[in-house]
N, C-alpha and C positions, 0 to 999 in steps of 0.2 A: 547610446552614443558611440561613436568610433574613437578609438585611442590607439596609440602605438606604444607598446611597453615591452619589457623583457622579463622572461620567466627564469632565465639563467644567464650568467655572465658569459661573455664571449665576443666574437667578432660582430660587425654591424648586422649580420644576417639573423642574429638572435632577436632583433626587434620585430615584434609581431603586431600587425595591424588587425584589430579585432573589436568586437562589440563588447562594451562593458556598461554597467549601470550608470545612468546620469546622476550626478550628485545633487543633493538638496542643501540649500544654504541653511546653516545653523544660526542661532541667535548671534547677531553681530557680524554676520557674513553676507556676501552678495554672490550670486551666481553669474558668471561671465560667459557669454557666448563668444568663444575665441575665434577671431578672424585671422590672426597671425601669431606665430610663436617663434622666438629666436632660438637658434641652435648655437650652443656654446661648447668649447672644448671640454669643459667640465662634464658635459653629458657623455662624452666618449669615455672619460675616465671611469665614471660610475658604471657605465654599461660593461666595460671590460672587467670590472671588479678590482681595479687598481686602488691603492691607498687613497682615501678621500676622507676629509674631516667629519662628514655626516654619513650615517648608514643609508643603504639603499636596499631595503628588504623587498624581496621578489614576491609577487609580480610588481614591478616598479615602473611608474610612469615618469619619464624625464620631462624637462621643460621649465627653465628658470624664469623666463620672462614672456609675458603674453600681452596682446592687445585685442580689444573687442568691444562688445556692448553689454551693459548690465541687463540680464534677462529676468532676474528675480531678486527680491530683497529678503534677507532674513529678519527675524524679529528684532526690533530695537534699532534698525538702521533707518535714520530719518534725514541724513545729510546727503543722500544720493538718490537718484531716480532711475526707474526702469527706462532703458533706451539710451542712457548716457554713454557716450564713447569714453573708454578708459584704457589705461594700461597699468600693469602691476608686475611685481617680482614675487611670485609665490614660492620660489625656491625649488619646486618640483611640481609635476602634475600637468604641465602645459601642453604635452603632446596629446591633446584631446580636443573634442569639440566644445566641451564645457568644463569649467572649473569653479569650485566654490572657494572663496578666499576671504580672510578678514577684511571688513570694510576699511580698516585703518591703513591697509597697504595699497589701496586703490587710488589712482591718480586720474582725475578728469583729463581727457586728451584734447588739446586745442584742435579746432576744425581744420587748421592749415596743415596738420601733420597726419598723414595717412597711416593705416594700420601696419603695413610692412615696415615703414620707417620707425614707427613707435616700438615695434617688436625688436628693433635693432639698437634702440637707444639705451635702455636702462642698465642691463648687466654690464655691457662694455663701456658705455659712456660714464656711468657712475663710478665704475672701477677706475677709469682713467683719471677723473677729477679727484677722487678721494685719495688714490695712491700717490699721484703727483704732489698733492698738497701735504698729506699726513705721513706717508712713508718715505717718499723720495725727498720731500721738503725742497723741491726744485726752486731755484732762485733765478731771477732775470740775469742773463749773461752767462749762466752755466751751460755746460754741454752735456747732452744726454744721448746715449746709444739705445735705440729701441729695436729689439729683435722682433721678428714676425711683423714687421712694420706695415705690411699690406693686408693683414688680416682684419677682422672686425674690430678687435681690441686695439691692434696696432695703429690703425688709421685714426681712431679717436685720440690715442696717446700722442701721435705726431702733431695733430692739430692743436690740442689743448696745451701741450708743452710749448708750442710756438706762441700761443696766446699769452702764456706766462713769461715769455721773453727768453726762452732757452734756445740754444743752437742745437738742432736735431740732426743726428746721424742715423739714418734708417738702414737696418740690416734686413735683407730679404734674399731669397734663394734664386730668383729668376730676374731677367732683365725687365719683363713685363711688370713684376711686382715692385721692383725698384723704381721704375718710371711712375707707377701709381703713387708710391710714397712721396716722390718728388713733386708730383702734381698736387699733392695734399699739403705741401709746405716744407718737406724735409730739405735741409740745407745741403746735406751730402748723403750718398748712399754707398753701401758696401755689400758684397756677396759673402755672407758668412759661412758658405760651404767651401770656400777656398782656404788653403792652409795659412796663407799670409795675411788674412783679413784683419787681425788685431794690429799688425804693423801699419796697415793702410789707415786704420782709425787714428793711430797716433800721428800719422802724417797730416791728417785733416786738422789736428789740434796742435801743430808745430811741436810735436814730440811730447806734449804734456800728458795726453790721455784725457778721457772723458770724466766728468764729475759724477755722473750717474749712469749705471747700466740697468736697463729694464730687461731682466732675464726671464725668458719664458721657455727656453729650449731644453736645458738640462744636458746631461752627458758631457762629452768633451768640450762643448761650447762654453761651459761655465768657466773652466780654467783659462780658456782662450780669451773670454771676455774680461777676466781679471787682468790679463796682460794688457788690455786696452784701457784700464782704469787708472786715473791719476792718483797721486798721493792724496790721502784723505778722502778718496772716492767712495761712493756708496753703491752697492749692488742691491737692487730690489728683486727678490726672487718670488715670482708669481706661479711658477709651475715648470713642468718638463714635458713639453709636447713631443719630444723624441721618445718618451717612455723610459728614458734612462736617467738614473740618478748620477751624482757626481761625488768624487772624493776630493776634498779640499784640505790642503796642508795648512793648519792654523798659522804656522810661522810666516807664510807668505802674506797673510793678512797683517801680521804684526809689523813686518818690515816696511810696508807701505801705508800703515794706518788705515787699512781698508775695513769697511763694515759691510755685513750682509744682513739684510732684513727680510725675513719671510713674511708673506702677506696672504691672508685669507679674508676676502672682502666681507664675508658674512659676519666677521667679528666686529665690524663697524655698525651693524644693523641695530645694535642696542642704543645708538645715539640718534634719536629721531630728528633732532635739530640739525645735526650734520647731514643726514640723508636729505632732509627737506631743502636745506640750503644748496646742496650739490645738485639736486634735481632742478631747482629754479635756475641755478647758474647754467646748467647744461641746456635746458629748454631755451633760455635766453640766447645762448650762442647759436642754436639751431634756427630759431625764429629770425634772428638778424643776419643769418648767412655766414657767421664766423666759423661755424662747424658744419661740414657736409657729412651726410650719412650715406655710406656706400653699401647698398644692398646688392650683393653680387649674384646670388642664386636664390630663386624662389621655386619651391617644390611642393607638391601635395604631401600631406601628412603620411599618406601611404608609402611615400618614398623616403621615409626617415632614414632607412639604412643607407641610401645613396648620399644623403646629406652628411652622415657620419663619415662615409668613405672620402668625401671631398675634403673634410677637415683633416682626417688622419693621413691622407696622401698629399696634403698641402696643395690642393688644387683650387682652393677658394681664394678669391680676392674680395675683401669686404665681408659683409655679414651673410650668413645662410639663414633663410626664413622658410618655415613650413606653413602650409595653408590647410587647416583642418576640414574645410568644406569643398576643396577643389577635387576634381576627378583625377 
C-alpha cells in the first residue's frame, strides 16, 4: 500500500510518499480501507520534532483521524461487518491507504455523512465539545475569545460555543478568515496580528474583558490575550501554532485571579462514556444542521507536504483532508 511518512524530522518536504506493507488486523482489530484522512496541526508538530506528549519513532506515519470502509475483520470481532462505512481516531497511522485499528475505536458512519466530512469531524469536533465542557466550563452568557477561529478546530469551537449560549469573539489574521468566522456565528471579530487587538476585545465587552480565552497561538499573543481577559477569567491553552513558547509572570495571574489550564485531548480518551456522549452530541448537531463542517482543501495523499505547508503558513480555511486513493 501507499503511505506518506517521515524518516527524519524537518520541514514538510521530509514527508515521503512510498510503498509499505499493508497491515493485517490482529485479534480484536479491523482493517479499514481509508478514503479520507484529516490533517491536524499536531501532525506538523510531530513531523518537525517539536515537543509532543507522545513519541514519534521514525519511520513514522501521521494521521489522527480517518474515514473509510471495513476491509477485513480480526479474530473475535463480531459486532462489525466488512463493507461498513466507519470513522475512527487511531491517533497515528492515517496517512496511508489502509490502517488496522482496535474495533473498540471504530464508529459506524451515517449514510448522510460523506468521507471527507467524517475525516474532519472527530479530532476537531470532539476537541471543541470536550474542552468547552470540561476545561473551559463555558456557561451561557459568558464571553469567549477564540484564536485561529477560521481553522478546522476554530470553526467547530465558534459554532459549539454559540450552541452553549456564549458570546463569541473570533480572532483571525485576515479579513477573509474573519468573515468566515462571522458567517459561522461569531458575534465579533478581531485581527490579532494588530498591536491594539486586546483593547478592541475589551471594547466589545464594555471594558470587562472576556471570561474565557481559547489560546492556540503561543508567543507574544499569550500575554496579549491575558490583557483581554476579565477578572476571574480562564485561559485554555491548547498549543502554540506560532512555534513559540511564552513567558508568563505569575503575579499578573494573581492580580486578576486568572487561571491557565493546559489541555491535551488524549488525556480524556480513558473515559469512554465521555467520548461516546461527545460523539453522539456532535453527530446530532451535524445531522440537524446546527453545526456545519468546513472542508477547505482536499488533496491527494501524495501531496501531504503541501497540506502541511497550508497549515504552517496559515493559508487554510476550515479542515484540510487527504485522499489516499486519489492521483
